[in-house]
Backbone bond lengths (Angstrom), bond angles and torsions (degrees), N, CA, C in turn:
res aa  C-N    CA-C-N  psi(-1)  N-CA   C-N-CA  omega(-1)  CA-C   N-CA-C  phi
1 X - - - 1.483 - - 1.476 110.41 -
2 X 1.370 114.18 132.40 1.507 121.55 -176.63 1.468 104.84 -110.17
3 X 1.363 111.70 152.59 1.486 118.09 173.80 1.524 106.27 -128.98
4 X 1.352 115.83 133.91 1.493 114.65 -174.44 1.468 111.75 -76.43
5 X 1.305 115.24 167.38 1.449 119.79 -173.45 1.585 113.15 -68.41
6 X 1.364 116.51 -28.89 1.452 116.95 173.52 1.492 115.47 -63.36
7 X 1.359 113.65 -41.85 1.445 118.45 -179.58 1.549 108.17 -71.86
8 X 1.339 121.71 -34.13 1.415 121.67 176.24 1.512 114.34 -68.05
9 X 1.288 117.60 -31.32 1.448 120.00 -174.99 1.498 115.47 -99.62
10 X 1.285 116.77 3.65 1.487 119.04 -179.90 1.554 106.17 -67.35
11 X 1.396 113.75 144.49 1.454 122.52 -176.04 1.581 106.01 -74.32
12 X 1.357 112.30 133.82 1.465 119.69 177.38 1.554 111.84 -92.39
13 X 1.305 117.23 -20.94 1.484 120.37 178.62 1.553 107.12 -64.43
14 X 1.353 112.25 144.76 1.534 124.66 177.95 1.471 103.12 -117.17
15 X 1.343 125.70 122.01 1.431 122.81 172.03 1.499 115.53 -54.46
16 X 1.268 116.25 133.44 1.525 120.97 178.85 1.424 113.52 84.11
17 X 1.346 123.37 -1.11 1.484 121.31 -178.01 1.527 109.46 -66.86
18 X 1.308 111.73 143.42 1.542 121.43 -175.30 1.644 107.03 -79.70
19 X 1.277 115.60 -32.31 1.366 121.01 -175.32 1.563 109.41 -68.54
20 X 1.345 114.14 132.06 1.448 117.00 178.38 1.544 110.46 -59.97
21 X 1.438 114.15 149.69 1.460 115.20 -174.12 1.599 105.78 -160.80
22 X 1.225 110.84 138.71 1.544 117.90 167.84 1.569 104.81 -128.04
23 X 1.321 111.80 154.22 1.532 117.31 178.75 1.562 106.60 -161.92
24 X 1.315 111.74 132.73 1.433 115.95 -177.48 1.519 108.55 -135.55
25 X 1.361 115.45 142.87 1.389 126.02 169.35 1.497 109.12 -116.46
26 X 1.355 115.74 108.42 1.445 115.39 -175.46 1.538 114.10 -118.89
27 X 1.282 115.89 148.31 1.512 127.12 -179.49 1.450 109.28 -116.67
28 X 1.294 122.33 134.24 1.446 124.89 170.53 1.494 110.04 -144.39
29 X 1.336 116.29 155.49 1.385 121.00 179.02 1.582 107.48 -162.98
30 X 1.404 113.35 159.14 1.469 121.19 177.05 1.463 108.88 -120.99
31 X 1.361 118.83 145.18 1.350 125.99 168.73 1.599 107.87 -55.33
32 X 1.305 117.92 142.15 1.530 119.66 -176.86 1.569 113.19 -64.79
33 X 1.317 121.25 -25.66 1.462 118.08 -179.52 1.507 116.78 -134.95
34 X 1.347 116.85 -12.93 1.510 121.37 -177.14 1.625 106.52 -108.65
35 X 1.325 111.90 157.21 1.547 114.61 178.33 1.478 110.86 -82.10
36 X 1.349 117.89 66.73 1.425 125.83 -178.05 1.629 106.16 -124.89
37 X 1.280 115.54 142.15 1.514 115.60 179.47 1.540 108.88 -160.76
38 X 1.306 116.80 162.79 1.423 121.23 172.44 1.549 108.36 -134.73
39 X 1.330 115.78 158.38 1.454 125.39 -179.49 1.567 103.12 -143.83
40 X 1.304 115.35 120.86 1.527 119.23 -176.32 1.547 106.51 -134.86
41 X 1.277 115.65 126.37 1.507 122.43 -175.55 1.459 111.62 -124.63
42 X 1.269 119.48 133.19 1.350 131.03 165.63 1.521 112.90 -104.41
43 X 1.389 119.40 122.48 1.384 118.89 -165.52 1.563 112.01 -140.53
44 X 1.405 111.94 152.01 1.470 120.91 175.21 1.489 104.50 -111.09
45 X 1.336 119.97 137.51 1.430 119.65 166.07 1.473 108.24 -139.63
46 X 1.462 113.34 117.91 1.453 121.18 -177.10 1.501 105.63 -123.22
47 X 1.396 119.25 117.88 1.400 124.55 -177.48 1.549 112.41 -70.90
48 X 1.320 119.30 150.94 1.426 126.77 178.96 1.574 109.24 -54.56
49 X 1.301 118.13 128.55 1.512 119.80 175.71 1.554 114.75 64.72
50 X 1.270 120.25 5.28 1.442 124.80 178.59 1.457 115.49 -128.79
51 X 1.355 119.45 55.97 1.407 120.50 -173.33 1.600 114.69 -60.63
52 X 1.333 112.63 -21.62 1.517 115.10 -178.49 1.457 108.25 -74.85
53 X 1.265 124.42 -19.29 1.440 130.82 175.87 1.569 112.98 -83.96
54 X 1.330 120.15 -1.89 1.399 117.62 -179.51 1.487 114.63 -59.93
55 X 1.334 120.44 144.18 1.430 126.25 173.19 1.490 117.29 -130.11
56 X 1.322 115.53 161.93 1.455 122.36 168.37 1.497 107.45 -104.76
57 X 1.360 113.57 144.14 1.468 116.64 179.25 1.525 110.83 -131.11
58 X 1.286 111.89 150.08 1.552 118.86 171.54 1.515 104.64 -119.32
59 X 1.346 114.52 132.23 1.427 119.01 172.43 1.507 105.73 -126.57
60 X 1.342 117.49 142.52 1.441 122.23 176.88 1.494 108.85 -143.63
61 X 1.356 117.84 140.64 1.453 123.79 174.65 1.462 106.88 -137.97
62 X 1.336 113.17 135.17 1.555 121.89 169.53 1.431 106.31 -110.16
63 X 1.234 116.53 127.04 1.533 125.18 176.07 1.528 112.17 -102.50
64 X 1.276 117.20 120.80 1.469 118.25 178.40 1.532 104.93 -122.10
65 X 1.301 116.03 99.25 1.458 124.25 173.81 1.503 118.01 -67.95
66 X 1.284 115.43 -19.54 1.454 125.17 178.50 1.538 110.24 -72.31
67 X 1.316 118.63 -44.14 1.383 124.40 -177.60 1.582 114.46 -101.11
68 X 1.359 115.46 -18.52 1.361 123.73 -168.67 1.492 115.96 64.29
69 X 1.354 117.08 19.90 1.432 123.45 174.90 1.478 112.37 -105.30
70 X 1.333 115.07 105.21 1.404 121.74 -174.00 1.590 111.22 -106.98
71 X 1.229 121.06 134.21 1.486 125.74 -168.96 1.433 108.89 -114.20
72 X 1.334 116.42 129.08 1.433 125.69 -172.00 1.577 109.20 -125.87
73 X 1.347 122.56 125.90 1.423 121.13 174.02 1.522 107.10 -135.13
74 X 1.334 112.81 159.65 1.515 122.59 179.26 1.465 111.86 -147.41
75 X 1.360 115.85 141.91 1.470 118.99 179.84 1.481 107.09 -134.89
76 X 1.396 119.86 139.07 1.408 122.40 173.26 1.489 110.80 -120.27
77 X 1.313 118.02 143.91 1.488 125.40 177.23 1.501 109.90 -141.41
78 X 1.345 116.20 152.33 1.467 123.01 178.48 1.525 109.96 -58.80
79 X 1.360 118.58 146.88 1.412 117.82 -178.78 1.503 115.87 -62.28
80 X 1.425 116.61 -25.73 1.385 120.05 -179.71 1.587 111.22 -66.08
81 X 1.262 116.20 -17.43 1.568 117.75 170.00 1.403 115.60 -94.12
82 X 1.335 118.42 22.76 1.440 124.34 -179.04 1.553 111.31 -126.94
83 X 1.306 117.29 157.19 1.411 123.26 173.64 1.523 113.58 -144.67
84 X 1.351 117.99 130.05 1.399 117.60 -173.46 1.621 106.33 -130.06
85 X 1.322 111.58 126.90 1.501 115.90 -175.49 1.529 112.18 -68.13
86 X 1.321 115.24 141.24 1.477 119.33 177.98 1.461 114.35 -94.18
87 X 1.373 118.28 -7.91 1.486 119.79 -175.87 1.555 112.17 -115.15
88 X 1.321 118.21 -23.13 1.443 122.72 -175.71 1.558 110.32 -155.75
89 X 1.361 114.71 -173.62 1.363 115.67 178.53 1.518 113.72 -79.02
90 X 1.208 120.72 105.14 1.453 132.04 -175.73 1.496 113.82 -152.37
91 X 1.366 116.70 97.86 1.376 121.81 -170.55 1.565 109.68 -125.23
92 X 1.322 118.69 135.66 1.456 124.67 174.97 1.551 111.00 -137.27
93 X 1.359 111.58 119.29 1.427 118.33 -179.81 1.526 104.51 -120.98
94 X 1.264 118.69 106.03 1.432 125.11 -169.30 1.532 107.71 50.78
95 X 1.403 117.06 -111.13 1.492 114.24 -177.81 1.567 108.91 -102.22
96 X 1.319 117.44 -0.16 1.479 117.79 177.70 1.460 113.94 -77.83
97 X 1.290 118.34 136.03 1.483 120.93 179.81 1.466 115.72 -123.11
98 X 1.285 115.70 148.83 1.523 119.87 176.41 1.519 105.29 -143.74
99 X 1.342 121.93 130.42 1.361 125.65 175.38 1.641 108.18 -153.27
100 X 1.286 116.92 -169.92 1.410 121.93 -175.98 1.528 113.27 -62.04
101 X 1.223 119.20 -25.67 1.462 126.40 179.08 1.488 118.08 -81.93
102 X 1.367 111.79 -33.60 1.469 114.52 -177.12 1.558 111.15 166.08
103 X 1.349 111.21 -164.54 1.498 113.87 -174.55 1.595 106.67 -148.79
104 X 1.339 112.13 143.06 1.450 118.40 -175.21 1.543 108.19 -145.62
105 X 1.338 118.13 130.58 1.402 121.41 -177.83 1.445 117.85 177.14
106 X 1.316 123.64 -172.93 1.476 122.74 169.18 1.493 108.06 -159.58
107 X 1.328 115.07 162.78 1.443 126.92 -179.54 1.508 111.64 -150.25
108 X 1.285 115.60 141.73 1.421 123.07 173.39 1.500 118.81 -130.57
109 X 1.252 117.65 139.64 1.415 117.20 174.25 1.619 106.17 -169.36
110 X 1.340 116.90 159.51 1.414 120.89 174.94 1.454 116.69 59.38
111 X 1.370 118.02 22.00 1.486 123.73 -175.97 1.485 114.15 78.15
112 X 1.292 115.28 14.91 1.590 120.03 174.38 1.512 108.40 -122.21
113 X 1.385 111.40 161.68 1.430 118.66 179.86 1.564 110.21 -147.94
114 X 1.297 114.68 129.53 1.505 121.29 174.53 1.441 110.91 -124.77
115 X 1.316 117.20 131.73 1.489 119.57 174.39 1.645 103.60 -129.25
116 X 1.412 108.47 156.73 1.454 113.08 -177.69 1.494 108.01 -146.08
117 X 1.312 113.82 150.67 1.483 126.40 174.10 1.571 105.02 -143.55
118 X 1.294 117.56 94.11 1.467 120.77 -170.69 1.523 108.61 -132.04
119 X 1.293 114.45 151.54 1.444 126.15 173.81 1.506 106.40 -118.74
120 X 1.399 116.19 152.16 1.467 117.24 178.20 1.539 107.87 -143.96
121 X 1.323 114.34 151.98 1.462 118.40 -179.25 1.479 106.17 -147.92
122 X 1.397 113.39 170.09 1.384 120.17 -179.99 1.499 114.59 164.80
123 X 1.310 119.71 159.36 1.436 121.48 178.94 1.504 121.69 -118.95
124 X 1.257 115.35 6.88 1.511 122.02 -177.32 1.626 105.78 -77.35
125 X 1.284 110.20 147.92 1.476 119.19 176.69 1.573 107.17 -72.52
126 X 1.398 120.92 158.53 1.435 118.28 172.85 1.488 111.30 -61.32
127 X 1.290 112.41 153.23 1.605 122.35 179.06 1.463 105.71 -113.59
128 X 1.347 115.32 131.00 1.494 121.60 -178.24 1.580 105.50 -114.98
129 X 1.318 114.09 130.46 1.465 124.33 177.13 1.539 109.54 -85.97
130 X 1.271 122.46 -6.98 1.460 123.00 -178.33 1.583 107.72 -132.80
131 X 1.322 116.50 157.74 1.525 112.05 170.77 1.478 115.13 -57.98
132 X 1.358 116.90 148.52 1.486 117.20 -167.71 1.524 114.26 -58.51
133 X 1.447 113.04 -34.86 1.410 117.33 -178.87 1.542 112.65 -66.45
134 X 1.284 119.64 -17.91 1.492 125.02 -179.95 1.477 108.05 -66.93
135 X 1.334 123.43 -31.58 1.444 124.55 -166.30 1.619 108.92 -75.57
136 X 1.291 116.45 -14.49 1.510 116.62 176.04 1.487 109.13 -111.10
137 X 1.368 119.13 -2.51 1.477 120.93 -179.63 1.557 113.03 -88.18
138 X 1.288 118.72 166.20 1.364 119.87 177.77 1.445 117.93 -76.70
139 X 1.366 116.53 -17.91 1.402 121.01 179.98 1.638 110.10 -127.35
140 X 1.341 118.17 133.00 1.402 126.10 5.91 1.612 110.84 -80.31
141 X 1.341 114.86 164.93 1.437 119.90 -176.82 1.565 113.17 -71.37
142 X 1.312 112.87 -21.99 1.497 116.54 179.12 1.456 113.15 -110.74
143 X 1.301 120.51 127.06 1.479 124.90 -176.66 1.582 107.38 -111.38
144 X 1.298 116.02 149.72 1.430 119.29 178.63 1.459 110.41 -148.85
145 X 1.316 122.02 143.41 1.434 123.92 175.61 1.553 108.60 -160.22
146 X 1.324 116.46 165.15 1.419 123.33 176.65 1.469 110.72 -111.24
147 X 1.338 119.87 107.80 1.437 126.33 -174.87 1.534 106.72 -66.70
148 X 1.214 123.13 -42.01 1.484 125.11 -177.38 1.516 110.65 -141.11
149 X 1.342 119.39 90.90 1.514 118.64 173.64 1.517 107.14 -68.93
150 X 1.321 113.33 155.02 1.456 124.64 179.56 1.506 113.19 53.35
151 X 1.392 114.36 41.66 1.446 117.84 177.77 1.491 108.26 -72.00
152 X 1.359 116.49 140.03 1.410 124.30 -178.49 1.564 106.99 -104.31
153 X 1.306 121.36 124.98 1.476 126.69 -177.29 1.484 112.56 -107.77
154 X 1.342 117.04 139.60 1.408 122.08 174.90 1.570 107.78 -143.31
155 X 1.372 113.82 143.61 1.461 117.40 -179.03 1.445 109.56 149.03
156 X 1.269 113.23 -140.93 1.606 118.58 -175.79 1.511 109.12 -145.89
157 X 1.267 113.31 142.32 1.544 125.28 167.46 1.564 104.24 -111.26
158 X 1.354 111.50 149.50 1.528 115.62 170.85 1.566 100.90 -129.64
159 X 1.281 113.69 120.33 1.518 122.29 179.11 1.457 110.35 -115.47
160 X 1.374 113.98 107.12 1.483 115.82 -177.46 1.502 114.40 56.26
161 X 1.344 111.97 39.31 1.426 119.37 -176.79 1.560 124.18 81.01
162 X 1.387 107.65 -3.55 1.439 112.90 -176.59 1.501 108.28 -103.98
163 X 1.401 114.32 119.49 1.516 116.48 -174.60 1.450 109.47 -81.75
164 X 1.395 113.01 139.13 1.486 123.42 176.44 1.484 108.05 -120.28
165 X 1.343 118.39 124.05 1.440 119.56 176.62 1.529 111.60 -79.08
166 X 1.250 115.19 132.44 1.516 120.39 178.60 1.545 107.48 -109.16
167 X 1.344 116.62 100.40 1.448 124.46 -176.41 1.502 109.48 -118.51
168 X 1.364 113.84 103.94 1.476 124.69 175.14 1.584 110.56 62.62
169 X 1.278 116.65 31.75 1.585 116.58 174.75 1.581 104.95 -70.63
170 X 1.314 113.53 141.32 1.456 120.22 -172.12 1.575 111.56 -112.55
171 X 1.279 116.42 133.34 1.426 120.64 178.64 1.529 112.55 -163.89
172 X 1.340 118.88 -125.62 1.440 121.02 -176.76 1.576 109.84 -158.45
173 X 1.325 112.45 160.43 1.409 121.87 167.52 1.557 108.68 -114.02
174 X 1.348 116.05 120.53 1.525 121.85 -167.36 1.546 104.94 -117.82
175 X 1.297 112.08 160.22 1.512 121.91 174.12 1.483 106.12 -146.50
176 X 1.321 114.81 132.09 1.505 121.95 172.67 1.519 107.62 -148.00
177 X 1.388 110.66 154.49 1.471 119.41 -175.17 1.459 109.16 -160.80
178 X 1.326 115.81 172.74 1.460 123.25 173.91 1.513 113.72 158.70
179 X 1.344 114.10 176.80 1.512 119.19 -179.29 1.490 109.18 -88.74
180 X 1.343 118.57 -17.17 1.467 121.98 -174.48 1.493 108.36 -154.78
181 X 1.394 116.00 134.96 1.452 119.08 176.48 1.537 111.92 -70.29
182 X 1.300 114.84 150.39 1.432 119.13 -177.65 1.570 110.84 -66.32
183 X 1.252 115.24 136.85 1.519 120.20 -175.60 1.500 112.80 -54.51
184 X 1.414 112.58 -54.30 1.496 116.09 179.71 1.501 104.31 -140.98
185 X 1.288 115.92 136.46 1.446 122.78 176.93 1.508 112.96 -157.04
186 X 1.340 115.36 162.16 1.400 123.27 171.50 1.520 107.88 -135.86
187 X 1.256 118.72 141.79 1.493 125.47 -176.65 1.461 110.13 -135.97
188 X 1.375 112.22 143.53 1.445 117.45 176.96 1.595 111.24 -149.42
189 X 1.230 115.33 151.75 1.519 118.41 -177.30 1.621 105.98 -147.12
190 X 1.274 112.88 145.45 1.540 124.62 169.86 1.561 105.91 -135.39
191 X 1.341 109.49 116.22 1.444 117.16 177.14 1.560 108.85 -100.51
192 X 1.327 120.99 78.91 1.414 121.72 -177.36 1.479 109.40 101.61
193 X 1.300 119.48 115.86 1.425 126.22 174.88 1.543 109.56 -93.22
194 X 1.292 113.84 158.28 1.464 120.86 -176.76 1.636 109.18 -57.05
195 X 1.386 112.95 -42.76 1.446 117.00 179.03 1.488 117.57 -93.36
196 X 1.400 114.00 -13.93 1.498 118.56 175.15 1.489 111.25 -133.46
197 X 1.269 119.77 75.45 1.415 126.18 -168.79 1.555 113.86 -62.23
198 X 1.343 117.70 -17.57 1.431 121.50 179.71 1.554 113.32 -94.93
199 X 1.334 115.64 -3.78 1.478 119.20 -177.98 1.547 113.39 -93.16
200 X 1.241 111.98 140.32 1.561 122.96 -172.99 1.473 107.18 -121.57
201 X 1.342 115.06 135.21 1.511 121.96 176.06 1.521 110.36 -130.32
202 X 1.284 119.00 126.71 1.490 119.39 166.55 1.461 108.30 -131.17
203 X 1.334 118.08 134.65 1.489 122.91 -175.61 1.470 109.41 -138.13
204 X 1.304 118.34 152.07 1.418 126.36 177.42 1.473 110.35 -149.70
205 X 1.319 115.02 141.56 1.503 117.24 176.00 1.636 102.06 -130.77
206 X 1.308 116.68 143.65 1.489 116.06 -173.99 1.541 107.86 -154.47
207 X 1.306 115.34 158.88 1.390 118.16 163.53 1.545 108.54 -147.12
208 X 1.334 116.42 154.30 1.452 119.11 -172.83 1.586 108.25 -132.64
209 X 1.316 113.42 160.96 1.474 118.50 -174.04 1.527 106.54 -103.51
210 X 1.308 115.82 128.20 1.414 123.90 177.56 1.479 109.24 -118.40
211 X 1.327 118.81 94.20 1.418 126.70 -161.83 1.490 114.37 56.97
212 X 1.329 123.93 -115.99 1.456 122.97 179.23 1.495 111.25 -91.82
213 X 1.358 117.15 -0.75 1.507 119.50 -170.52 1.518 108.57 -104.96
214 X 1.375 112.28 137.10 1.482 120.43 173.60 1.459 110.24 -95.47
215 X 1.278 125.79 129.61 1.491 127.50 174.90 1.565 107.40 -70.93
216 X 1.325 113.71 162.45 1.461 119.51 174.73 1.574 108.86 -64.76
217 X 1.276 120.17 162.33 1.459 119.44 172.34 1.506 109.12 -63.19
C-alpha cells in the first residue's frame, strides 16, 4: 500500500487543540563533494492544556566541515502568525514559507543569521519508518516519515552575510509529529552512498517508558 506525498505531509496539528503536540517539517542536504551541509526545520509546539501558548519555530544549521565552524539559529513566533496546510505540504511561519516547490525564510539568534531561498525536487515515494496503520493510531506517540527521500536542492543560503550556492545538494524532506517526544532514540540517514549514489537509507532505534517499564529498543 502506498501513500502519496500530499497525504504524508499534511499537518496533523489542529488549532486550539488541548492535547499537547509537536510537529516538524525538516529539510537537509549535503554538498556533493565537500563537507558542507544544511538542516532547516519548520516546527509547531503546542503545550498540553495551553493552546494559547502554541508557537511556530524556525531552526537552521549550517555545517562547515572544512573550517569546523557550524552556525545555528532559532526563531519563535506566536501561532497566530503561522499557517499550516491540512491537505498538503504548505507551511508559513511569519514570512518564512515551505511548500512542494521549495522553502524561503530567515532566522537570527546568538549574533548569527541564516537565510535561505531553495528549491527541491525528486521522484522517490515517501518512506515510512512505521507500519502505515501506526500513523493514525495513538501508539507510538511519536511518528516519523520521509516525505521525499533523495531530494535534490538548488538555490542559495546566506550565512552571516556570506552567500553559499546550493547546486544539486542531495538530502531529504522529512516530517515528524506526536504528543510526546521519544524518551530515547538514535537516528541516522545516508542520502547516496559512494558506491551506490541512488540508494537512500534512513534508520531509527528507540525505546519509550511506560510507567516504570522501558520497552525494548
